[in-house]
C-alpha positions in Angstrom: -6.1 1.8 45.9 -9.6 2.6 44.5 -8.3 5.9 43.2 -5.7 4.2 41.1 -8.4 2.0 39.5 -10.6 5.0 38.7 -7.6 6.8 37.1 -6.8 3.7 35.1 -10.4 3.4 33.8 -10.5 7.1 33.0 -7.3 6.7 31.0 -8.6 3.8 29.0 -11.9 5.6 28.4 -9.9 8.6 27.1 -7.9 6.3 24.8 -11.2 4.8 23.5 -12.6 8.3 22.8 -9.3 9.4 21.1 -9.4 6.2 18.9 -12.9 7.1 17.7 -11.9 10.8 17.2 -8.8 9.6 15.4 -10.8 7.5 13.0 -12.9 10.5 12.1 -9.8 12.7 11.5 -8.6 10.0 9.1 -11.9 10.1 7.3 -11.9 13.9 7.1 -8.4 14.1 5.8 -9.1 11.5 3.1 -12.2 13.5 2.1 -10.2 16.7 1.7 -7.5 14.8 -0.3 -10.2 13.6 -2.6 -11.7 17.0 -3.0 -8.5 18.7 -4.1 -6.0 16.1 -5.4 -3.6 18.8 -6.9 -0.2 18.8 -5.4 -0.4 21.8 -3.1 0.4 22.8 0.5 -3.1 21.9 1.5 -2.8 18.4 0.0 0.5 17.8 1.7 -0.9 19.1 5.0 -3.9 16.7 4.9 -1.6 13.7 3.9 0.6 14.5 6.9 -2.4 14.7 9.1 -3.7 11.4 7.8 -0.3 9.7 8.3 0.0 11.1 11.9 -3.6 10.1 12.5 -2.9 6.5 11.5 0.3 6.3 13.6 -1.7 7.6 16.6 -4.4 5.1 15.9 -1.8 2.3 15.9 -0.5 3.4 19.2 -4.0 3.7 20.7 -4.8 0.1 19.6 -1.6 -1.2 21.2 -2.6 0.5 24.5 -6.2 -0.8 24.3 -5.2 -4.3 23.5 -3.2 -4.5 26.7 -6.3 -4.0 28.7 -9.3 -5.2 26.7 -10.2 -8.0 24.2 -10.7 -7.1 20.6 -14.3 -8.3 20.8 -15.0 -5.5 23.2 -12.9 -2.7 21.6 -14.0 -3.1 18.0 -17.7 -2.6 18.6 -17.1 0.7 20.3 -15.8 2.0 17.0 -19.4 1.6 15.6 -20.0 5.0 17.1 -18.1 6.3 14.0 -21.2 5.6 11.8 -23.2 8.3 13.6 -20.3 10.7 14.1 -19.4 10.4 10.3 -23.0 11.2 9.4 -23.0 14.4 11.5 -19.5 15.5 10.5 -20.3 14.9 6.9 -23.2 17.2 7.3 -21.3 19.9 9.2 -18.1 19.9 7.2 -19.2 18.9 3.7 -22.9 19.7 3.5 -23.8 16.1 3.0 -27.5 15.2 3.4 -28.6 13.1 6.4 -31.4 11.0 5.1 -33.8 8.8 6.9 -32.2 5.8 5.1 -28.7 6.7 6.3 -30.0 7.2 9.9 -31.9 3.9 9.9 -28.9 2.1 8.3 -26.4 3.5 10.9 -28.9 2.6 13.7 -29.2 -1.0 12.4 -25.4 -1.3 12.2 -24.8 0.0 15.6 -27.6 -2.0 17.2 -26.3 -5.2 15.5 -22.8 -4.6 16.6 -23.8 -4.0 20.2 -26.1 -7.1 20.1 -23.1 -9.2 19.1 -21.1 -7.5 21.8 -23.7 -8.4 24.5 -24.2 -11.9 23.2 -20.5 -12.7 23.2 -20.0 -11.9 26.9 -16.3 -11.2 26.2 -16.2 -7.7 27.6 -14.2 -8.7 30.7 -11.0 -6.8 31.3 -7.7 -8.6 30.7 -5.7 -8.7 33.9 
């Protein structure tokens, strides 16, 4: 019985991770579309990736909403602030400044304070 609960929790953790990763894929594809807006195979490829990414995100949200409340799920996505900083640096050579780091830290800390204060992290049965 306990094994089933552990597998279920691992599944939902995986869906949360995929949701965060999916958001980042959407950001990256949008950035590539903005870099080269000419109608080309590359543009079409990134548009398709973005559409598939948004469809997958929709499905992930449906799965997550069956198990958790929105007030728990949404703050987890604040991880995107830091991930986007580092991906922007790695993929596009964007600068990571102290102001961006402090700003992302304040946003993430604020979101998690709201999450902790709301006490709505219980799992929906």
